[in-house]
N, C-alpha and C positions, 0 to 999 in steps of 0.2 A: 602219732597220726597214723590211722589205719591205711593199709595199702590194699589194692583190689586187683584180682586176677584179670589179666588182659585177654586171655584166650579161653573160649568156652570149651568145656569138656566134651571129648568125642570118643566113641568106642569103635571097636573093629567092625561092628555092625554097619557103620556108616560107609563101608567100602564094598557092600554087597554088589556083585556083578562086575567088580573092578579087577578080578584076577588075583592070583596068589601074591604077586609082587606088590600090587596096590594094597592088598589086605595087610601085608607085613609092614608097609609104610604107614598105614593108618594105625597099626598097633604101636609102632615106634612113636608116632606123634601123640597117640593117646597116653602112652607112658610118660612122655615128656610133659604133657599137660598136667598129668597127675602130680609129677614131681614139682612143677612150677607152683601148682595150687598148694601143695604141702609146704613148699618153701615160703610162699606168701603168707599162709596161715601161721606158720612158725614165726615169721617176722612180726606179724600182728600180735601174736601171743607174747613175744618178747617185749614189744612196746607196751602192751597192756600191763605186763608184769612190772616193767620199769616204772610206769606211771602210777601203779598202785602202791609203790613204796612210799610210805609217809615220811619223807624228808623234806625239809624246806626247799632245797635246791631242785629236787625233782618236781615238786608241785609248782614252784615258781616258773620253772622251765615249761611245764605243761600248759600253764594258764596264760603265758605270755609268748608262746611260740608264734611263728609267722602264720597269719590267718586266724589268730585267736579271736578276733572281733566277731567272726562267724562261728568258729568252733564253740565259743562260749555262749551262743544263743540258746543252746539246750541246757536248762538248769540242772537236769539230772546228770548230764555229762560233766558239767562243771564240778558237781559234788561227788561224781563217780558213784551214783546211787541207782539202783534198779527202780524203774517207774512204779513198781508195786511197793516200794519201801514205805513204811509208816511215818507219820509226822515225827514221832519220837526218834526214829532212826535217822531221819534227815537232820533233826536238831543236833543229835550227837555228832554226826559227820561234819556239820557246819562248825561246831566248836573245835573239832580236831584240826580242820583245814585252816580256820581263821587264826588259830594260834601259830600254826606252822608258817604261814605266809605273812604274818603281821609285820609291818615295816619296823616296829620297835625291836622285833626279834631278828631282823635282817638288815641292820644298819649299813652293812657293807654292800648291800644291793637294794637300797631303800626304794628307788624309783620303780623297779620291776616288782618288788614286793608290794608296793602300793597298788599297782595295777592288778596284781593277782588277788590281793585282798578285796578290792572293789568288785572283781568278778565273782568271788565267793559270796560276798555280802549281797550282791544283786540277785544271784541265783537263789539264795536262801529266802530273801524277802519275797521274791516272786512265788516261791512254793508255799509261803505262808498264806498268800492270797489264794483262796480256793478257786476263784474264777480263773485266775491266771494259770494256776496249776492244771485245771481241767483243759484249758487251751493247749498247754504243752503236751498233755497226755493225748489229746486229740490229734496233734501233729505226729506224734510218735506212732499212734495207731494207724494213721493214714499212710505213713511210710511203710509200715509192715504190710498193710493190705495191698499197697501198690506192688511190692516185691512178690507177694503171694500170687497176685493176678498175673504178673509178668512170667513167673515160673509156670503157672498153669497154661498160659498161652504158648510158651516154648514147648512144653511137653505135648500139647495138642498138635502143634506143627510138626514135631518129630514123629509123632504117631501117624500123622497124615502122610508124611514122606516115607513111611515104612521103616523108620529107625527106632531103636530102643528109646523110650521116653526118659532118658537120664540126662540131667543138667548139673552144672557145677554147684548150683545152689542147694543140691541135695546134701552137700556137706554142711553140717550145722554152723561151722565157723564161717564158711563163705556166705551162707544165708544171713548170718548175723552182721557181717560186714556190709552186705548189700543193703540191709535195712538201715544200718548206721549211715551209709552214704546217702540214701534216699531221704532219710529223716533230716540230715543236715541240709540237704538241698531245699527241702520244704521250709525249714526254719529260715534259711537265707532268703528265699523268695518272699516270705512274709515280712522279713525285716526290710527288704528293698521296697516293698509296697508301702510299709509303714512310713519309711523315710519320704517316699514320694508324696504320700498323703499329707504328712506334716509340712513339707515344702509348699504344697498347694494351699493348705490352710494358712500358712504363714503369709504367703503372697496375697491371699484374699483378705486377711486381717490388715495387712499393710495398705492395700488398696482402700479398704473401708476407712482406715484411720486417715489417709490422705484426703479422702472425700469429706470426712468430718472436720478436719483442720481447714479445708477450703471453705466449707459452709460457715464455720465459726468466724473466719477472717472476713467473709463477705458480710455476715451479720454485723460484725464490728464496724466495718466501713460504713454500712448503712446507718448504724446508730450514731457514728461520729458525724456523718453528713447531716442527719436530722437534728443533732444537737447544735451544730454550727448554724444550721438554717434557723432554728428557733432563737439562738442567741443574737443573730444579726437581724432579726425581724424589726426591732425598734429602730435600728439604724436605717434600715431600708424604708420604713414608714416616714421617718423624719426627712430623709433625703427626698422622698416623693412629695411630701408636703412643701418642702422648701422649693422644689422644682415647680410645683403648681403655683405657689405664691409668686415666685419670680416671673413665671410666665404670665400670670394675671396682671401683675404690675406693669410689665412691658406693654401688654395689650392696652391697658387703660391709658398709659402715657402716649401710646401711638394714636389712640382714638382722640385724645384731647388735642393733639396737634392739628387734626383735621377740623376741629370746631373753632379754632382761633379766627377771629374776624380779621379781614384784610386791613393792612395799614392805610390810613387816610393821609394823602399828601396835602399839605397846606398850600392854598393858592397864593401866589405871589402877585402883588399889585404893582403896577407900574406907576 
């Protein structure tokens, strides 16, 4: 994992007008800054040299280190290839790494080996897709252009302040690490946006599915109601006819009672 200088490079020119003591202080600080930059760059080189060693342990450690889920977003970094590498060179590198980290070759560390192998396989497949490869190259180029723009603005400000336009990124190794840092930041931002977009799309698909299920259940209820309504029609008609017949019979019986002649009483003779 690369390290980055914390303090910007300063020269004795930054102490103009500050007196001899201030000038000497700035010189000492400048010398310390240079030493720290050299130490940082030396540490970075040592890490790169260690990671470049093609041993199973080194490569598995590199591909499964803390934060690897974001470090491994750059397929060129996973395969340790220059962005300008040819397809044949990328293919050759994939074969080397896939053999080194294959779980069958590292049964004493199979879980981490599986994760490392998956990272290598994913990076290789991504670079086989020309569209995906172009996107990765665009991100790397954007990171480089951002650093170049930042350096240009720093120098412009130094010149405006009357100071020598010298910045720490003038060191090729520091510039390289600044580009690496910015590139990884861009890859991470794109990954975060991709996950947010996927989560939003998943939520939308879930909502649509729930609406579809509700519509299907509603249609099913309506079909069942219609079916029951049709099946009970004959029964309802018979019930209505029986009801009408019974009502008619009662009316007729009632009407007949009103038409009965009165009973005639027989006269009794004395």
